[in-house]
C-alpha positions, 0 to 999 in steps of 0.5 A: 873554583878549579886550580885550572880556573884559577890559573886562567884568571891569573892569565887574566890579570898579568895580560893588557885588560885591554888595548890602548885607544890609538890614533893612527892604528886600529888593533885587537888580540886575542887568545886561546888557552890549549886544552891540557888540564893544568899545563897552560902557556906563558904567551903574552902580547902588548901594545905600547902607545909612547908619548912620541907617537909611536906604537910598539906591538910585543908578542912572546913566548915562554917554553913550557908551560905550567905555573912557573911559566905563568910567572915568567910570562908576567915579568917579562911582559912587564919589563917589555912594557917598560923598555918599549915606553922609552927605548928609541928602537925594537933592537934596543927593547929586545937587547935590554930585555935580553938582559932582564931574562938573564937573570929570571929563572926559567926566562931562557930561549923564551921568544919575542917580537917587537914592532914599532909604528910611527904613523908613516908606512916604514914600520921597523921590527926585531925578533928573538926566534919568534915567528915572522910578522904576517903582512897582508895588503888592503889588495889581498897579498900576503907575505912573511917579513923575514927580516931583523930576526935573530936568536932567542932570549939568553941566546948569544947572537945579534937582534937587528932592527929591520925595516919594511913598508906596509900601506894604510888599510893593510895588515899586521899580524902577529902570533905566537907559534901554537897558531902555525905549528903542525907535526909534518907541516911548514909553519911557514906554509901555514902562516901564508894560510893564515894570510889568505884567510884573512885577505878574505876578511879585509872588510871586518874590524881586526878584533873579529879576524883576530878571533876567525884566525883563532877559530879556524887555526887553533882547533886543535887546542895543542898550545897556547896561542896568541894572535895580535892584529893592527891595521894602520888607518892613516897618518897620526892625526890628533882628530883621529882617535879609536875607541878603547878595544874590548876585553881581551878574551882567554878561551879554551873549549 
């Protein structure tokens, strides 16, 4: 087995093997490793279905590439998963994760966003230097949720909670910067283009939308990419359960 194949297997082990079945939100993630032979990155995602009926989605990105960064990613992902299960607000999750990251070599300047949904049409979000959440309405309108943004991990500054409204069957798209960073182009412009692309596929399941976004916008292979697509389906109901998601794929071309 090649070193690259071993690193890919390590990434697979450190990322969720499947997303949980959640009563009110359809969700799917897609991860693509970039094309450099051994410089795999530390992007991660997670979805936590809490016992208090809240759903927490997390996407993060460790600075740099290589074995060390994959290890740091695993520590941050495990810590954020544990914090998301008990802390009441996204800002609390990021505040505690920031304190944890200060003791992890290589974790400084990682970006992360935490999104909390509770089965209503009001979401809460906080971000540590992460690209903004992309909101695509069920009618095809596209916007970036800029509120709730603060500095990267291990950088002084507030990371406040912010609320925003969404509708049933809207798409909420979280992603890492490998999806939108291109030399000479605005990341916000590319993110809006991603949203417009997703708006043409509103009748497709989240799993297909996530994969098609990565295929369409991740073709240059310059960095690892995570895309996490969520679609609130209804107010949480014990009668409505989604099937567990398929195992996410880690791809390189």
